[in-house]
N, C-alpha and C positions, 0 to 999 in steps of 0.2 A: 504494500500500500504506500503510495507516494503522497507527500504533503505539498501544498502549494508554496510558491516562493514567499508569500506573505507570512505563512506559518514558520518557515525556515528563518526568515528575518527576525521574527518575534523571539524565537528560541535563541538566536545568536545574541540579540540585544539583552535578553534575560541573563544569559551566561556572562556576557561582557560586564553587566552591572554587578555581578557577584565577584569578579576577579579584581583584586586591588590594583593590579598593574594596568588594567584596561579601563579606559574612560567609561563612564556610565552612558546609558542610552540618551539621557538628556544632554550630556556634554557632546556626544556625537552629533545630535540633531542641531544643537546650538552652533557648533563649529561649521557644519554644513551650511546653515543659514547665513552665517557670517561671510563665508566664502561666496555664496550666491549674491549677497548684497554688495560686496566689494566688486565682483565681476560686473554686476548690473551698473554700478556707479561709474566704473572706469569705461565700460562700453558706451554709456550715454555721453560721458565727457568727450571721448574720442570721436564719436559719431557727430556730435554737434560741432566739434572743431573742424572735422573734415567737410561737413556740409557748408560751414561758413565760408571756407575758402580751401579748395582742394590743393592749391599750390602751396608748398612749404617754402617760406621765405629763406633765402640763403645769405642775407646781409649779416655781416659780423662786425663787431661783437654783438651778442644778444645777452639780455639779462632776464633771468627767470627767478621768481620767488616761490617759496613753499612754506607750508605751515607745519612741518615736521614729517614724521614717518609713521606709517601703519605697518606693524609687523605681525605675522602669524607664526608663533613658535611651534616647533615640531613636537616638543614635550609640553603638553598643556597642563600637566599635573603640578608644575612648579609655581603656578599663580603669577606668572610674569605679565607685566603690563604690555598691551598690544598697541594702544593709541598713544604714540610718543609725540605729544604736542610740542611745538617749538616754532622757530623761525629760521629760515635759511635762504641763501642766494646762490645762484649758479651763473657764472659768466662764461658763455660759449665764445672762445677766442677764435675758433675756426670750426669747420665741420667735424674734425676729429679730436679737438682739444678743448678742455674747459677747466675752470677752477670752481670749487664749491666750498662753502663755509657756512657755519651756523651753530645753533644750539637747540637742544630738545630735552625733555624729560625721558630718560631711557627706560628700558624694560624693568630695571631694578629700582625704579622710582628715584633716581638720582640725576642731577643735571649733567649733560654731556655737551661738550663743545667739540667741533670738528673742523678740519681744513683738509681738502683733498684735491688731487689732480685727477681729471677724468680723461681717459683716452679710449675712444671707440672707433677703431679703423674700419669695421665692417658695417656696411649700410645697405638698406633695402628701402624701396618705396612701396608701401602697402596701402591701398585705398586712400591715396593722397597724404599718407602719414610717413614721416621719416623715421625709420627704425634703425637704430645703431646698436652694435654689440661691442663690448670691450671690457675694460677693467678700470677701477678707480683705486688709487693708492692714497690712503688718508691717515691723518693723525687724529686720535680720539682720546678723550679722557672720561672720567666719571664711572667707570665700570669696576666691579669687584676685582677683576683681573688687574694685578699690579696695584691694588688698594686705591683705585681712582686716578692713578698717575697716567700720563700720556703714553700711548703706544702707537705703533704704525701697523696697519693691516691692509692687504690688498683684497678687493672684493670684485667678483664678476658683476657686470651691470648691463642691463638691456634698457636702452633709452628709446621712448616712443614720443614723437613730437608732431603736433599739428601747428597751425599758424600761431595760436595763442595758448593752447593747453598742451600739457605733456605729462610724462611720468618717467621716473627712473625705477627700475625693478632690480632687486639684488637678492642673491641667496647667501645667507650667512651660515657657514658650516658649523656643526656642533664639534667643539674641541673640548674633551674632558677636562674638568676643573678650570676652564677658562671662558668658553663661550657657549651660550645656549643657541642652537641653530634656529633659524627663522627664514621665512620668505618675507621680504620687505618691499613696500611700495611707497614712493614719494611723489605725490601729485604736485605739479608746478604750473605757474601762470607766467607767461611772457609779458614783461612790462616795458621792454625796450629792445 
């Protein structure tokens, strides 16, 4: 006798809620809803930017502002903060090169300041948006690693830009006793 997929899902969720290492069913649903909301928001922002003007301007320098970073941590059991509110700026010096700096409240609920160099040599044009891939190398402070002192770290970055709206997306790797891994997105607005 076979059970339907709904019954199988209910059994899995019940088992998952009993296991201390596995998130509860409510946590799984909450995480899934958060990802859907983030996807919906970024899709809407990029669609409106693409419709406003399909051509991406190539005049440099460009100045972009952001209000922090949203991160989704891979280990949700640690109670880390996801909405890392702050203020930052990015100056695109050329298509492949930029400088970034700013401050935000990090996932450990401490103030972080950062300054970084952005290099994204790979570019594609997708639906009128400029998509660039590369790396940023930055100096950061405020994390438990090194007791809040400054450290340097490279991060992979995917940059998606329309005429006025854009986003930087990074993957922060999990490094035992140093960093809690996360997917991070920084929405940005071009002001010049």
